C-alpha positions as a printed Julia matrix, in Angstrom:
464×3 Matrix{Float64}:
 114.27   62.84  -163.56
 114.04   65.93  -165.76
 110.89   67.5   -167.14
 111.2    68.58  -170.75
 110.5    72.33  -170.6
 111.97   73.07  -174.0
 108.76   72.95  -175.97
 106.76   75.89  -177.24
 103.28   74.64  -176.41
 101.35   77.88  -175.74
  99.67   76.6   -172.58
 102.78   75.34  -170.84
 103.28   77.34  -167.67
  99.6    78.21  -167.41
  97.18   76.46  -165.11
  95.08   73.81  -166.79
  92.07   75.45  -165.13
  92.7    78.73  -166.96
  91.74   77.18  -170.28
  88.49   78.59  -171.64
  88.6    81.72  -169.5
  87.13   83.91  -172.25
  87.74   87.61  -172.87
  88.59   89.82  -169.89
  85.95   91.94  -168.21
  86.27   95.72  -168.52
  88.4    97.48  -165.94
  87.19  100.27  -163.73
  86.98  103.54  -165.66
  86.39  106.66  -163.58
  85.23  107.26  -160.06
  82.17  105.74  -158.43
  80.4   105.17  -155.12
  79.44  101.8   -153.61
  78.17  100.38  -150.36
  80.91   97.72  -150.33
  84.02   97.37  -152.49
  85.57   93.9   -152.66
  89.28   93.75  -153.54
  90.14   90.46  -155.23
  88.12   88.23  -157.55
  89.2    84.86  -156.26
  87.08   82.53  -154.2
  87.09   84.67  -151.03
  86.06   87.85  -152.79
  83.43   86.27  -155.03
  81.83   84.16  -152.29
  81.67   87.26  -150.09
  80.13   89.41  -152.82
  77.53   86.71  -153.49
  76.62   86.35  -149.83
  76.42   90.1   -149.31
  73.96   90.46  -152.18
  72.07   87.38  -151.01
  71.57   88.9   -147.56
  70.7    92.34  -148.92
  69.94   92.48  -152.66
  69.77   96.28  -152.45
  73.47   96.56  -151.56
  75.64   98.24  -154.18
  78.71   95.97  -154.36
  81.64   96.3   -156.75
  84.56   93.87  -157.18
  88.06   94.95  -158.25
  90.6    92.43  -159.55
  94.22   93.29  -160.39
  94.53   90.59  -163.07
  91.74   88.21  -164.06
  89.1    86.26  -162.16
  90.82   83.39  -160.35
  94.3    84.59  -161.27
  95.84   83.57  -157.92
  95.48   80.4   -155.89
  91.78   80.12  -156.8
  92.74   79.27  -160.37
  95.96   77.36  -159.73
  95.11   74.88  -156.98
  94.63   71.14  -157.26
  90.84   71.29  -157.16
  90.35   69.46  -153.86
  87.15   70.39  -152.03
  87.35   69.28  -148.4
  84.94   70.01  -145.55
  87.62   70.84  -142.97
  87.88   74.48  -141.96
  90.95   73.79  -139.83
  93.32   72.16  -142.32
  92.4    68.72  -141.11
  90.9    67.25  -137.98
  94.25   66.76  -136.22
  95.13   70.45  -136.67
  91.68   71.46  -135.45
  92.07   69.36  -132.32
  95.5    70.9   -131.69
  94.34   74.51  -131.93
  90.63   74.52  -131.15
  89.87   71.45  -129.02
  86.86   73.1   -127.38
  85.41   74.15  -130.74
  86.37   71.28  -133.0
  82.94   69.61  -132.86
  81.22   72.83  -133.89
  83.83   73.58  -136.54
  83.42   70.07  -137.93
  79.66   70.58  -138.1
  80.09   74.0   -139.74
  82.58   72.58  -142.24
  80.25   69.76  -143.27
  77.35   72.19  -143.64
  79.56   74.53  -145.66
  80.53   71.73  -148.07
  76.86   70.77  -148.52
  76.07   74.44  -149.14
  78.81   74.7   -151.77
  77.47   71.66  -153.61
  73.96   73.12  -153.48
  75.22   76.5   -154.73
  76.95   74.88  -157.69
  73.61   73.34  -158.63
  71.61   76.5   -157.84
  73.9    78.73  -159.9
  74.08   76.11  -162.73
  77.91   76.05  -162.66
  79.41   73.35  -164.87
  82.64   72.67  -162.97
  83.02   68.87  -162.91
  82.26   68.62  -159.19
  82.74   64.99  -158.22
  82.15   63.72  -154.69
  84.98   61.21  -154.72
  86.25   61.15  -151.14
  89.86   61.22  -149.95
  92.59   58.59  -149.77
  95.47   59.36  -147.36
  98.24   56.94  -148.33
 101.21   55.78  -146.29
 104.52   55.01  -147.96
 106.38   54.27  -144.7
 105.41   52.19  -141.7
 105.47   55.16  -139.3
 102.99   56.99  -141.56
 100.59   54.05  -141.42
 100.89   54.04  -137.61
  99.91   57.71  -137.56
  96.96   57.08  -139.86
  95.83   54.21  -137.65
  96.03   56.52  -134.64
  93.68   58.99  -136.37
  90.83   56.52  -136.95
  89.16   57.03  -133.57
  89.21   60.82  -133.92
  87.61   60.68  -137.37
  84.95   58.27  -136.16
  84.25   60.44  -133.11
  83.73   63.36  -135.5
  81.08   61.34  -137.33
  83.23   60.59  -140.35
  83.1    57.34  -142.26
  86.65   56.01  -142.32
  88.43   52.78  -143.23
  92.02   51.8   -142.48
  93.49   49.8   -145.37
  96.51   47.53  -145.52
  98.9    47.43  -148.47
  96.61   45.26  -150.61
  93.55   47.33  -149.77
  95.24   50.58  -150.66
  96.62   49.23  -153.93
  93.19   47.88  -154.85
  91.97   51.48  -154.97
  95.04   53.14  -156.52
  97.92   50.9   -157.5
 101.36   52.1   -156.46
 104.18   49.82  -155.29
 105.15   52.5   -152.76
 101.99   52.14  -150.67
 102.04   50.25  -147.37
  98.47   51.2   -146.43
  95.97   54.05  -146.44
  93.15   55.8   -144.64
  90.09   55.89  -146.87
  87.51   58.61  -146.13
  84.88   58.09  -148.83
  82.66   61.0   -147.77
  85.39   63.48  -146.88
  85.39   65.66  -149.94
  85.22   66.16  -153.66
  87.25   67.28  -156.64
  86.37   70.14  -158.93
  87.64   72.21  -161.82
  88.41   75.31  -159.72
  88.77   77.53  -162.77
  85.26   76.8   -163.94
  83.99   77.17  -160.39
  85.54   80.58  -159.82
  84.39   81.83  -163.23
  80.92   80.43  -162.52
  80.74   82.47  -159.32
  81.72   85.57  -161.27
  79.04   84.79  -163.85
  76.45   84.61  -161.07
  77.53   88.08  -159.96
  77.09   89.22  -163.57
  73.5    87.96  -163.45
  72.93   89.9   -160.25
  74.26   93.1   -161.79
  77.39   93.19  -159.59
  80.29   94.59  -161.62
  83.56   92.63  -161.56
  86.37   94.8   -162.95
  89.42   92.89  -164.16
  92.78   94.51  -164.88
  92.17   96.93  -162.01
  94.99   96.84  -159.45
  94.4    98.68  -156.2
  97.11  101.24  -155.39
  95.74  102.65  -152.12
  93.22  101.8   -149.44
  92.61  104.65  -147.0
  90.03  106.07  -144.66
  87.62  108.51  -146.18
  85.23  110.94  -144.53
  82.34  108.61  -145.4
  84.12  105.24  -145.17
  87.03  104.07  -147.34
  88.73  105.29  -150.47
  90.12  102.66  -152.83
  92.33  104.04  -155.59
  93.21  102.33  -158.87
  95.16  103.69  -161.85
  91.94  104.54  -163.71
  89.49  105.51  -161.01
  88.6   105.61  -157.34
  85.85  103.78  -155.49
  84.49  105.42  -152.35
  82.51  103.0   -150.22
  81.14  102.57  -146.73
  83.16   99.37  -146.19
  85.73   97.26  -148.01
  86.65   93.57  -148.14
  90.28   92.61  -148.71
  90.28   89.2   -150.43
  93.76   88.96  -151.89
  95.22   86.07  -149.81
  98.93   85.61  -150.62
  99.08   89.07  -152.22
  97.45   90.89  -149.27
 100.64   92.55  -148.05
 100.91   94.35  -151.38
  97.62   96.11  -150.69
  97.74   96.42  -146.9
 101.3    95.85  -145.62
 100.14   95.38  -142.01
  98.54   92.03  -142.94
 102.05   90.59  -143.51
 102.4    89.69  -139.84
  99.67   87.06  -140.23
 101.06   84.92  -143.04
 103.88   83.9   -145.32
 103.33   83.36  -149.04
 104.8    80.02  -150.07
 105.0    78.81  -153.63
 103.4    75.52  -154.58
 104.03   73.74  -157.89
 102.14   71.26  -160.04
 102.76   68.9   -162.94
  99.98   67.49  -165.13
 100.39   64.5   -167.44
  98.99   63.96  -170.88
  95.56   62.26  -170.83
  95.9    58.58  -169.94
  94.63   56.02  -172.4
  92.2    53.38  -171.18
  95.07   50.89  -171.05
  97.25   53.26  -169.02
  94.38   53.95  -166.62
  93.97   50.21  -166.11
  97.57   50.04  -164.87
  96.71   52.18  -161.84
  93.04   51.36  -161.3
  91.68   54.45  -159.51
  88.09   53.65  -160.43
  86.78   55.76  -157.54
  88.69   58.85  -158.71
  89.51   59.76  -155.09
  91.68   62.71  -154.25
  94.96   61.35  -152.89
  97.61   62.72  -150.53
 100.52   60.92  -148.93
 101.1    61.13  -145.21
 104.58   62.59  -144.93
 105.37   66.01  -143.5
 106.41   66.97  -147.0
 103.56   65.47  -148.93
 102.25   65.13  -152.47
  98.64   65.62  -153.51
  97.26   64.13  -156.69
  94.08   63.39  -158.57
  92.58   62.54  -161.93
  91.23   65.38  -164.03
  87.96   64.95  -165.97
  89.92   64.0   -169.1
  92.04   61.44  -167.18
  95.23   63.4   -166.75
  97.02   63.02  -163.42
  97.6    66.28  -161.58
 100.61   65.87  -159.28
 101.71   68.61  -156.89
 102.98   69.6   -153.49
 106.08   68.44  -151.55
 108.15   71.62  -151.99
 106.83   74.78  -150.36
 109.17   77.58  -151.38
 109.34   80.87  -149.51
 110.95   83.86  -151.22
 112.82   86.28  -148.98
 110.83   89.42  -148.2
 107.43   87.83  -148.92
 108.28   87.77  -152.6
 105.42   87.06  -154.98
 105.27   87.69  -158.7
 105.53   86.08  -162.1
 109.31   85.51  -161.77
 108.63   83.25  -158.78
 105.78   81.26  -160.33
 108.08   78.62  -161.85
 110.94   76.61  -160.38
 112.77   74.11  -162.52
 114.31   72.24  -159.56
 110.88   71.59  -158.08
 109.4    70.45  -161.38
 112.24   67.95  -161.77
 111.83   66.74  -158.18
 108.09   66.28  -158.66
 108.69   64.35  -161.88
 111.12   61.99  -160.16
 108.68   61.4   -157.3
 105.86   60.72  -159.74
 107.93   58.13  -161.63
 108.83   56.42  -158.35
 105.18   56.33  -157.27
 103.84   55.11  -160.61
 106.67   53.32  -162.43
 104.07   51.57  -164.58
 103.33   54.98  -166.17
 106.86   55.65  -167.4
 105.51   56.17  -170.92
 103.16   58.98  -169.87
 104.63   62.45  -170.54
 103.96   65.68  -168.66
 102.2    68.33  -170.68
 101.49   71.11  -168.18
 103.26   72.69  -165.22
 102.64   75.76  -163.15
 103.15   77.3   -159.74
 102.18   80.22  -157.6
 101.85   81.45  -154.04
  99.45   80.28  -151.38
  99.24   81.87  -147.93
  99.86   79.99  -144.71
  99.58   81.08  -141.09
 101.36   79.71  -138.04
  98.33   77.58  -137.19
  97.63   76.58  -140.85
  94.08   78.0   -140.68
  92.56   81.16  -142.09
  92.77   84.36  -140.09
  89.99   86.96  -140.02
  90.52   90.59  -139.1
  89.84   94.23  -139.79
  91.74   97.47  -140.15
  90.96  101.18  -140.4
  88.56  101.05  -137.49
  86.61   98.14  -138.94
  86.06   99.81  -142.28
  88.11   97.08  -144.02
  87.62   93.38  -143.19
  89.75   90.54  -144.49
  90.29   86.78  -144.54
  93.45   85.03  -145.68
  95.76   82.06  -145.09
  94.0    78.86  -146.18
  97.26   76.85  -146.53
  96.13   75.13  -149.7
  92.65   74.03  -148.57
  90.67   77.09  -149.53
  88.28   75.9   -152.23
  85.54   75.21  -149.68
  86.88   77.16  -146.68
  86.66   80.41  -148.66
  82.88   80.01  -148.84
  82.79   79.83  -145.04
  85.08   82.86  -144.93
  82.53   84.71  -147.05
  79.93   84.02  -144.36
  82.24   85.33  -141.65
  83.08   88.5   -143.57
  79.43   89.09  -144.42
  78.53   88.75  -140.75
  81.27   91.23  -139.83
  79.71   93.74  -142.21
  75.99   93.09  -141.77
  75.47   91.09  -138.56
  78.15   91.85  -135.95
  76.13   90.04  -133.25
  76.33   86.74  -135.15
  77.44   83.83  -132.92
  79.8    82.81  -135.71
  81.97   85.75  -134.74
  82.26   84.58  -131.12
  84.26   81.48  -132.07
  87.94   81.6   -131.2
  88.53   80.32  -134.71
  87.06   83.48  -136.24
  87.95   86.03  -133.56
  91.59   85.31  -132.68
  94.75   85.67  -134.71
  97.54   83.1   -134.94
 101.0    83.78  -133.55
 102.53   86.42  -135.85
 105.48   85.79  -138.12
 108.57   87.85  -137.28
 110.03   90.45  -139.66
 112.9    89.68  -142.0
 115.48   88.24  -141.79
 114.07   86.18  -138.91
 111.07   85.23  -141.04
 113.2    83.65  -143.74
 115.45   81.95  -141.17
 112.47   80.5   -139.3
 110.76   79.17  -142.41
 114.0    77.68  -143.74
 114.83   75.96  -140.44
 111.32   74.54  -140.25
 111.35   73.17  -143.79
 114.68   71.45  -143.12
 113.41   70.07  -139.82
 110.28   68.64  -141.48
 112.38   66.95  -144.17
 114.66   65.57  -141.45
 111.65   64.21  -139.54
 110.49   62.38  -142.67
 113.93   60.76  -142.95
 113.85   59.77  -139.25
 110.56   57.82  -139.27
 108.55   60.89  -138.32
 110.54   61.7   -135.17
 110.36   65.43  -134.56
 113.61   67.1   -133.58
 114.2    69.9   -131.07
 113.14   72.73  -133.4
 109.82   71.13  -134.27
 109.16   70.26  -130.63
 109.65   73.91  -129.67
 107.23   74.99  -132.4
 104.73   72.33  -131.35
 104.85   73.53  -127.74
 104.19   77.1   -128.88
 101.39   76.07  -131.22
 103.4    77.17  -134.24
 104.29   75.23  -137.35
 104.77   75.22  -141.06
 103.05   72.81  -143.42
 104.44   71.67  -146.75
């Protein structure tokens, strides 16, 4: 199946969520002082700036963004808002069994807080509490979903295991053999409107957000840190690095914590009422299938289907940049998988496609740290589930700056780093071997081969 990329539609290749972004904000011009300088105007940076000024309205905070607000993963993701801070309950149990109850509680509270903030800040971002449908397309996947029911119920989650007919009654695909329905497990959102709404709230608070202002140096200064840009320097007491998959470009030492992997998305034309009726989907749940290499998909507010995931492409040397943001082979693969999942929608064309890097760690969860003697704090590595987790990260970073005795900082989740990635070429070799092993496991009814078993024993992995 081939996606027609020959057209000249001006929005092709741009995220759907970037529509309506408005004119860019002025860049930094000249030197200035600040109490805190935040590098990156995605979710992590904006949530942190908001929470800093909420804790201490007198703080002088400035935000620097290399491109535009939400340029990276914050403006290119699928718009899934999930409560988990640990990339799912199973992953939390694997890495933080003694903390998983507290992390589950914190994640649920964080999601409630995000929903309340959207209302409090009057952000029109199509937030819809739709829940999550994890679908099985193979018998072994349904067995794994069935095995997860008790853990979800023990965590206080409402959950329902569905057979083939039950799954297809919610979203109709001939590929489904069952599903795990978690009706209270999350929401969908327009992440572009959300990230721009957070920036607008900073505007109302008088916090400058400078777009088109790439950072060229972060260094210690006699009074704190010095952050250089092409058109000016900010000297501040402390700094927040909130650049996720691009962090190694600003502070190379962060590269040991993560690999940037490229994720790609297709979006259909809006479905007519008759086309919608072919698939049902009245609950508008966010959907993901249960393979190691999995797809995620959802309806947009105007009834397009956003379809992404499966491939997770690593570029040798931590490569990120506009030349890597599109991959024809992946777009074609995604199109073929979509047609197989929804053959009844063979008359629905794709109108949008885009890609870009996300950051993943060896335990699939965010890592928190500091450099330059604690003058610079950072959070990164959300592995594709950062829309809500970044708000929690903002709390952690704010505590690191303003409340170092906070019990939040005593959690192993927030105070320990995952196993580091090796340097090249071992990094590329390891990621490539793992991707092949995951694909092989999917072909072998989920059976994990020797390489994956070694990674499992070491608490290391790689998620598609």
